[in-house]
C-alpha positions as CSV (number, residue, x, y, z in Angstrom):
1,X,18.2,-6.9,-20.1
2,X,14.9,-5.8,-18.5
3,X,15.6,-4.3,-15.0
4,X,14.0,-6.2,-12.1
5,X,10.8,-4.8,-10.8
6,X,8.8,-5.2,-7.6
7,X,5.1,-6.4,-7.7
8,X,3.3,-5.0,-4.6
9,X,-0.2,-6.4,-4.0
10,X,-2.4,-3.7,-2.4
11,X,-5.9,-4.3,-3.6
12,X,-7.6,-5.7,-0.5
13,X,-10.2,-4.1,1.8
14,X,-8.4,-4.9,5.1
15,X,-11.6,-5.8,6.8
16,X,-9.9,-7.5,9.7
17,X,-8.2,-4.3,10.7
18,X,-11.2,-2.1,10.9
19,X,-11.8,0.4,12.5
20,X,-8.0,0.8,12.8
21,X,-7.6,1.5,9.1
22,X,-10.4,4.1,9.2
23,X,-11.4,2.7,5.8
24,X,-8.0,3.4,4.2
25,X,-6.0,0.7,2.3
26,X,-3.9,-1.2,4.8
27,X,-0.7,-0.1,3.2
28,X,-1.4,3.5,4.2
29,X,-1.6,2.7,7.9
30,X,0.7,5.0,9.8
31,X,3.7,3.0,11.0
32,X,5.8,5.4,13.1
33,X,6.8,8.4,11.0
34,X,5.7,6.8,7.7
35,X,3.2,4.3,6.3
36,X,3.7,0.6,5.6
37,X,4.0,1.4,1.9
38,X,6.7,4.0,2.6
39,X,8.8,1.5,4.5
40,X,8.5,-1.0,1.6
41,X,9.3,1.5,-1.1
42,X,12.3,2.8,0.7
43,X,13.6,-0.7,1.2
44,X,13.2,-1.5,-2.5
45,X,14.9,1.8,-3.5
46,X,17.8,0.9,-1.1
47,X,18.5,-2.3,-3.2
48,X,18.2,-0.4,-6.5
49,X,14.6,-1.3,-7.4
50,X,12.8,1.7,-8.9
51,X,10.4,0.0,-11.2
52,X,7.2,-0.8,-9.3
53,X,4.0,-2.5,-10.3
54,X,1.3,-1.8,-7.7
55,X,-1.9,-3.8,-7.9
56,X,-4.6,-1.7,-6.4
57,X,-8.4,-2.0,-5.9
58,X,-10.0,-0.8,-2.7
59,X,-9.8,3.0,-2.5
60,X,-7.1,3.0,-5.1
61,X,-7.2,6.7,-5.5
62,X,-5.7,7.2,-2.0
63,X,-2.7,5.1,-2.9
64,X,-2.2,6.8,-6.2
65,X,-2.4,10.2,-4.5
66,X,0.1,9.2,-1.9
67,X,2.6,8.0,-4.5
68,X,2.1,11.2,-6.6
69,X,2.8,13.3,-3.5
70,X,5.7,11.5,-2.0
71,X,7.4,9.7,-4.9
72,X,6.9,11.9,-8.0
73,X,10.1,10.5,-9.6
74,X,9.4,6.8,-9.0
75,X,8.3,4.6,-11.9
76,X,5.0,3.1,-10.8
77,X,2.6,1.2,-13.0
78,X,-0.8,0.7,-11.5
79,X,-2.8,-2.4,-12.3
80,X,-6.4,-2.4,-11.1
81,X,-8.1,-5.4,-9.6
82,X,-11.7,-4.2,-10.0
83,X,-13.0,-7.5,-8.4
84,X,-10.9,-6.9,-5.2
85,X,-13.9,-7.8,-3.0
86,X,-14.4,-11.3,-4.5
87,X,-10.8,-12.3,-5.4
88,X,-7.6,-12.7,-3.6
89,X,-3.8,-12.5,-4.2
90,X,-3.6,-15.2,-6.9
91,X,-5.9,-13.1,-9.2
92,X,-4.1,-9.8,-8.2
93,X,-0.7,-11.3,-9.1
94,X,-2.1,-12.7,-12.4
95,X,-3.2,-9.3,-13.5
96,X,0.3,-7.9,-12.9
97,X,2.0,-10.8,-14.6
98,X,-0.2,-10.5,-17.7
99,X,1.8,-7.3,-18.3
100,X,5.2,-8.2,-17.1
101,X,7.5,-11.2,-17.9
102,X,10.8,-10.6,-16.2
103,X,12.4,-11.1,-12.8
104,X,10.5,-9.6,-9.9
105,X,10.3,-9.1,-6.2
106,X,7.0,-10.0,-4.7
107,X,5.6,-8.1,-1.7
108,X,2.3,-8.3,0.1
109,X,1.5,-4.6,0.9
110,X,0.9,-5.3,4.6
111,X,4.4,-6.5,5.6
112,X,6.8,-4.3,7.7
113,X,10.4,-5.5,7.4
114,X,14.0,-4.5,7.7
115,X,16.1,-3.6,4.6
116,X,18.4,-6.5,5.4
117,X,15.7,-9.0,4.2
118,X,15.7,-7.6,0.7
119,X,19.5,-7.3,0.7
120,X,19.6,-11.0,1.5
121,X,17.3,-11.8,-1.5
122,X,19.0,-9.3,-3.9
123,X,22.2,-11.4,-4.4
124,X,20.2,-14.6,-5.3
125,X,19.8,-15.5,-8.9
126,X,17.7,-18.0,-11.0
127,X,15.2,-19.4,-8.6
128,X,12.2,-18.7,-6.4
129,X,13.4,-17.3,-3.0
130,X,10.9,-17.1,-0.2
131,X,11.8,-15.1,3.0
132,X,11.0,-17.5,5.8
133,X,10.9,-16.9,9.5
134,X,11.7,-20.1,11.4
135,X,9.3,-20.4,14.3
136,X,6.3,-22.3,15.6
137,X,3.6,-21.2,13.3
138,X,-0.1,-20.4,13.9
139,X,-2.9,-21.9,11.8
140,X,-3.5,-18.5,10.0
141,X,0.1,-18.1,8.8
142,X,1.4,-19.2,5.4
143,X,3.7,-22.1,6.3
144,X,6.4,-24.0,4.3
145,X,7.5,-27.6,4.4
146,X,11.2,-27.7,3.6
147,X,13.8,-30.4,2.9
148,X,17.5,-29.3,2.4
149,X,16.3,-25.7,1.9
150,X,14.0,-26.6,-1.0
151,X,10.3,-25.8,-0.4
152,X,8.2,-28.9,-0.9
153,X,4.8,-27.4,0.1
154,X,3.5,-24.0,1.0
155,X,0.1,-22.8,2.3
156,X,-2.0,-22.1,5.3
157,X,-3.4,-25.6,5.2
158,X,-0.1,-27.3,6.3
159,X,0.3,-28.9,9.7
160,X,2.2,-26.3,11.9
161,X,4.0,-29.1,13.8
162,X,5.7,-30.3,10.6
163,X,6.6,-26.9,9.1
164,X,9.9,-25.2,8.8
165,X,8.5,-21.7,9.4
166,X,6.4,-18.9,8.1
167,X,6.6,-17.3,4.7
168,X,6.4,-13.6,5.5
169,X,5.1,-12.3,2.2
170,X,8.3,-11.1,0.7
171,X,10.0,-13.1,-2.1
172,X,12.1,-12.9,-5.3
173,X,11.5,-14.8,-8.5
174,X,14.3,-14.8,-11.1
175,X,15.5,-16.5,-14.2
176,X,13.9,-19.7,-15.6
177,X,12.0,-20.2,-12.4
178,X,10.3,-16.9,-12.7
179,X,9.0,-17.9,-16.1
180,X,7.7,-21.2,-14.8
181,X,6.0,-19.5,-11.9
182,X,4.4,-16.9,-14.1
183,X,2.9,-19.7,-16.3
184,X,1.5,-21.4,-13.1
185,X,-0.1,-18.2,-11.9
186,X,-1.8,-17.5,-15.2
187,X,-2.9,-21.1,-15.5
188,X,-4.5,-21.3,-12.1
189,X,-6.1,-17.8,-11.9
190,X,-9.3,-19.2,-13.4
191,X,-12.9,-19.3,-12.4
192,X,-13.4,-21.3,-9.3
193,X,-10.1,-20.1,-7.8
194,X,-11.2,-16.6,-7.1
195,X,-10.4,-16.6,-3.4
196,X,-7.1,-18.5,-3.7
197,X,-3.9,-17.0,-2.3
198,X,-1.0,-16.6,-4.7
199,X,1.0,-19.3,-3.0
200,X,-1.5,-21.9,-4.4
201,X,0.3,-21.5,-7.7
202,X,3.6,-22.4,-6.1
203,X,2.1,-25.3,-4.1
204,X,0.7,-27.0,-7.2
205,X,3.7,-26.6,-9.4
206,X,4.7,-30.2,-10.3
207,X,8.4,-29.3,-10.4
208,X,9.5,-27.0,-7.6
209,X,13.3,-27.3,-8.2
210,X,14.8,-23.9,-7.4
211,X,12.1,-22.9,-4.9
212,X,14.2,-22.1,-1.9
213,X,13.5,-21.0,1.7
214,X,15.7,-18.1,2.7
215,X,16.1,-18.0,6.4
216,X,15.5,-14.5,7.7
217,X,15.0,-15.5,11.4
218,X,16.0,-12.7,13.7
219,X,15.5,-9.9,11.2
220,X,12.6,-7.6,12.1
221,X,9.4,-8.3,10.2
222,X,5.7,-8.7,10.7
223,X,2.7,-9.2,8.4
224,X,-0.1,-6.9,9.7
225,X,-3.3,-8.8,9.5
226,X,-4.9,-8.1,12.9
227,X,-4.8,-5.3,15.5
228,X,-2.3,-7.2,17.6
229,X,0.0,-7.5,14.6
230,X,-0.1,-3.7,14.3
231,X,0.7,-3.2,17.9
232,X,3.6,-5.6,17.6
233,X,4.9,-3.8,14.5
234,X,4.8,-0.4,16.2
235,X,6.1,-1.5,19.6
236,X,8.7,-4.1,18.6
237,X,9.6,-4.2,14.9
238,X,9.9,-0.5,14.2
239,X,12.0,0.2,17.3
240,X,14.7,-2.1,15.9
241,X,15.3,-0.2,12.7
242,X,13.3,3.0,12.3
243,X,16.1,5.2,13.7
244,X,18.6,3.8,11.3
245,X,16.4,4.5,8.3
246,X,15.5,8.0,9.5
247,X,19.2,8.9,9.2
248,X,19.2,8.5,5.4
């Protein structure tokens, strides 16, 4: 059986965080003693995932150099999205899934989260499992509409008042559902959809049976899109788990 891998999307320019990024990829932002990417990789390794597909684009050499320096023994496959400036996560994910057909974890490369979130997803099999923070959402956030834990709709376009919570950008796709989702991604990553987010492929799937919201409310996490997100990550999220991880 093919071992599960993690697909990390790290191709974007992070324009909304400039000049904080100093023109680095967002995943290499310093986050306490490490970078965002370091926290993600260490969380994946902690649940036994050592096969990584990294979709890169903007200043990809800096990411490749970081991995070569700090993770020389990690199995990393780089997939380049050369059109990173004019495409979004749907196209980045489609490039990865053209080369990979098995079960996978999905991570946006700008999410800082506690290991416990991946541990919660790791035990789940045969389905699409979205880590969801139950809260009152903002317009900018990726929201989910849920009934009996099944996700009925997903996207930024949904009415925040009706939604179950925010999808934080961490998921697991396994079994038959992973195959159906892969087909949806490849089918919808076509001309005219260049700036679609990956969740568009989930939202338009006619049969979402198996697409489940996994409640991670209370576990530390934040998607770093704006400077205020970065400050929250450093001042609030890291303080809840950085010391524990440093003891490894």
